[in-house]
VOPAGU-2260 file (C-alpha; in pm, 1 decimal, decimal comma):
REM VOPAGU-2260
SITE   aa  ch    i         X         Y         Z
SITE  MET   A    0  -12638,5    4691,3   -8002,9
SITE  GLY   A    1  -12794,5    5038,6   -8034,1
SITE  SER   A    2  -12657,4    5372,0   -8144,7
SITE  ALA   A    3  -12327,2    5289,9   -7972,6
SITE  SER   A    4  -12304,8    4993,2   -8207,5
SITE  ILE   A    5  -12366,4    5223,8   -8504,1
SITE  LEU   A    6  -12090,9    5457,7   -8388,1
SITE  ALA   A    7  -11847,8    5172,1   -8333,1
SITE  ASN   A    8  -11923,9    5033,1   -8679,8
SITE  PHE   A    9  -11969,1    5364,0   -8859,2
SITE  PRO   A   10  -11664,0    5328,2   -9087,5
SITE  ILE   A   11  -11779,3    4991,5   -9219,5
SITE  ILE   A   12  -12140,8    5111,2   -9254,7
SITE  ILE   A   13  -12025,0    5412,0   -9457,0
SITE  THR   A   14  -11807,1    5181,5   -9668,3
SITE  ALA   A   15  -12113,3    4971,3   -9753,3
SITE  ILE   A   16  -12310,8    5283,5   -9846,7
SITE  ILE   A   17  -12031,7    5443,7  -10051,3
SITE  THR   A   18  -11956,9    5127,9  -10249,6
SITE  ALA   A   19  -12328,8    5073,3  -10320,6
SITE  VAL   A   20  -12371,1    5432,1  -10439,4
SITE  ALA   A   21  -12053,0    5421,8  -10649,4
SITE  SER   A   22  -12169,6    5100,4  -10814,8
SITE  GLN   A   23  -12501,6    5258,8  -10918,1
SITE  LEU   A   24  -12327,6    5565,3  -11061,8
SITE  LEU   A   25  -12090,4    5342,9  -11258,0
SITE  PHE   A   26  -12379,0    5127,8  -11384,1
SITE  LYS   A   27  -12555,8    5440,5  -11510,9
SITE  LYS   A   28  -12240,0    5577,2  -11672,9
SITE  GLY   A   29  -12174,1    5241,9  -11837,4
SITE  MET   A   30  -12529,4    5200,4  -11963,9
SITE  THR   A   31  -12528,3    5554,8  -12099,4
SITE  THR   A   32  -12240,1    5456,3  -12323,8
SITE  MET   A   33  -12434,8    5147,1  -12438,5
SITE  SER   A   34  -12785,5    5289,4  -12473,4
SITE  ASP   A   35  -12817,1    5171,0  -12834,9
SITE  ALA   A   36  -12741,6    4812,3  -12732,7
SITE  VAL   A   37  -13037,7    4771,7  -12495,4
SITE  SER   A   38  -13315,5    4568,3  -12653,8
SITE  ILE   A   39  -13556,1    4306,5  -12525,3
SITE  SER   A   40  -13486,9    4027,7  -12772,5
SITE  ILE   A   41  -13250,1    3732,0  -12783,7
SITE  SER   A   42  -13003,9    3911,2  -13011,1
SITE  GLY   A   43  -13045,6    4233,3  -12813,1
SITE  LEU   A   44  -12973,7    4055,6  -12484,8
SITE  THR   A   45  -12669,2    3887,8  -12636,2
SITE  THR   A   46  -12541,3    4224,1  -12757,1
SITE  LEU   A   47  -12611,5    4372,6  -12413,1
SITE  PHE   A   48  -12428,3    4090,2  -12235,0
SITE  VAL   A   49  -12121,8    4124,2  -12459,6
SITE  GLY   A   50  -12134,0    4501,8  -12416,3
SITE  ILE   A   51  -12144,8    4464,7  -12038,5
SITE  LEU   A   52  -11839,1    4239,3  -12042,9
SITE  ARG   A   53  -11651,6    4500,4  -12246,6
SITE  ASN   A   54  -11762,6    4804,1  -12048,4
SITE  PRO   A   55  -11512,3    4905,6  -11777,9
SITE  TYR   A   56  -11768,7    5123,7  -11596,6
SITE  ILE   A   57  -12008,3    4833,7  -11554,6
SITE  LEU   A   58  -11734,5    4586,4  -11464,5
SITE  VAL   A   59  -11594,7    4812,6  -11191,4
SITE  GLY   A   60  -11952,3    4881,4  -11079,6
SITE  MET   A   61  -12012,8    4507,8  -11046,9
SITE  ILE   A   62  -11698,4    4467,6  -10838,7
SITE  LEU   A   63  -11802,2    4753,6  -10610,1
SITE  TYR   A   64  -12153,2    4610,2  -10585,5
SITE  GLY   A   65  -12001,6    4280,3  -10473,1
SITE  VAL   A   66  -11778,4    4458,7  -10222,2
SITE  SER   A   67  -12081,6    4645,6  -10092,4
SITE  PHE   A   68  -12270,1    4317,1  -10050,7
SITE  ILE   A   69  -11986,9    4155,6   -9854,3
SITE  VAL   A   70  -11932,0    4462,2   -9636,6
SITE  TRP   A   71  -12307,3    4481,2   -9570,8
SITE  LEU   A   72  -12305,2    4120,5   -9449,2
SITE  VAL   A   73  -12028,5    4214,9   -9203,8
SITE  VAL   A   74  -12239,7    4509,7   -9085,9
SITE  LEU   A   75  -12538,4    4278,5   -9033,5
SITE  SER   A   76  -12324,8    4047,2   -8823,5
SITE  ARG   A   77  -12245,8    4337,0   -8588,8
SITE  VAL   A   78  -12549,8    4565,4   -8575,3
SITE  LYS   A   79  -12924,5    4505,0   -8536,1
SITE  LEU   A   80  -13100,5    4516,3   -8871,4
SITE  SER   A   81  -13377,0    4739,1   -8734,7
SITE  VAL   A   82  -13114,3    4990,1   -8624,2
SITE  VAL   A   83  -12883,6    4991,6   -8927,0
SITE  TYR   A   84  -13121,1    4933,9   -9218,6
SITE  PRO   A   85  -13268,4    5286,3   -9210,3
SITE  LEU   A   86  -12918,8    5413,8   -9290,9
SITE  THR   A   87  -12943,2    5251,3   -9632,5
SITE  SER   A   88  -13192,5    5524,1   -9723,9
SITE  LEU   A   89  -12886,9    5749,4   -9745,5
SITE  ASN   A   90  -12804,4    5561,1  -10065,1
SITE  PHE   A   91  -13095,2    5747,4  -10227,9
SITE  VAL   A   92  -12967,7    6080,0  -10097,7
SITE  PHE   A   93  -12614,2    6027,9  -10222,5
SITE  VAL   A   94  -12724,2    5887,8  -10559,8
SITE  ILE   A   95  -12950,5    6186,9  -10625,6
SITE  ILE   A   96  -12689,5    6443,4  -10521,2
SITE  LEU   A   97  -12400,3    6274,9  -10702,8
SITE  SER   A   98  -12612,8    6219,3  -11013,8
SITE  TYR   A   99  -12664,3    6593,5  -11022,8
SITE  PHE   A  100  -12294,1    6673,1  -10989,7
SITE  LEU   A  101  -12136,0    6384,2  -11181,8
SITE  LEU   A  102  -12396,9    6290,1  -11441,9
SITE  GLY   A  103  -12557,7    6628,0  -11502,4
SITE  GLU   A  104  -12904,4    6511,4  -11397,9
SITE  ARG   A  105  -13162,9    6764,4  -11280,6
SITE  LEU   A  106  -13225,1    6819,4  -10910,6
SITE  THR   A  107  -13582,6    6933,2  -10865,0
SITE  PRO   A  108  -13730,1    7113,2  -10563,9
SITE  ILE   A  109  -13934,7    6800,8  -10488,0
SITE  GLN   A  110  -13618,5    6587,4  -10486,3
SITE  THR   A  111  -13451,9    6840,2  -10257,0
SITE  ALA   A  112  -13748,8    6822,8  -10018,2
SITE  ALA   A  113  -13736,7    6442,5  -10035,4
SITE  ILE   A  114  -13365,8    6445,6   -9949,5
SITE  VAL   A  115  -13432,8    6659,0   -9641,9
SITE  THR   A  116  -13720,9    6429,9   -9543,1
SITE  ILE   A  117  -13510,1    6115,4   -9586,0
SITE  ILE   A  118  -13227,5    6258,9   -9375,7
SITE  ALA   A  119  -13471,4    6370,3   -9104,0
SITE  GLY   A  120  -13643,4    6031,9   -9103,9
SITE  THR   A  121  -13312,4    5848,2   -9088,6
SITE  LEU   A  122  -13202,1    6056,8   -8789,6
SITE  LEU   A  123  -13533,4    5992,8   -8613,8
SITE  LEU   A  124  -13509,1    5619,2   -8669,5
SITE  MET   A  125  -13152,1    5613,2   -8541,8
SITE  LYS   A  126  -13263,4    5783,5   -8220,4
SITE  SER   A  127  -13545,3    5534,9   -8156,4
């Protein structure tokens, strides 16, 4: 159950990562369309809940989040947690990069350095 296990299960690991990242991007897109509805009060939470149920971005994001959860459980049944968990740090990398391209968010030099560091650290942990 080492790196050979990661290679054998790579498609399902990537599926878990991609669905998790896609869900976060959809959540952000959905909440951007509802930004006026977010309030910490009983009526505000009711409005938010109704808005969530009517927002296709959030609903699809929730489905993908659930798919990611189920796929991740399959991954955990096949690969050691200490080996595969570092790969979840790639979620941060993909979210930052895709937020730049799809949501128009800024990508700072510090974020770029962090992305390189995360990738390097992930590769080191996979080799250990």
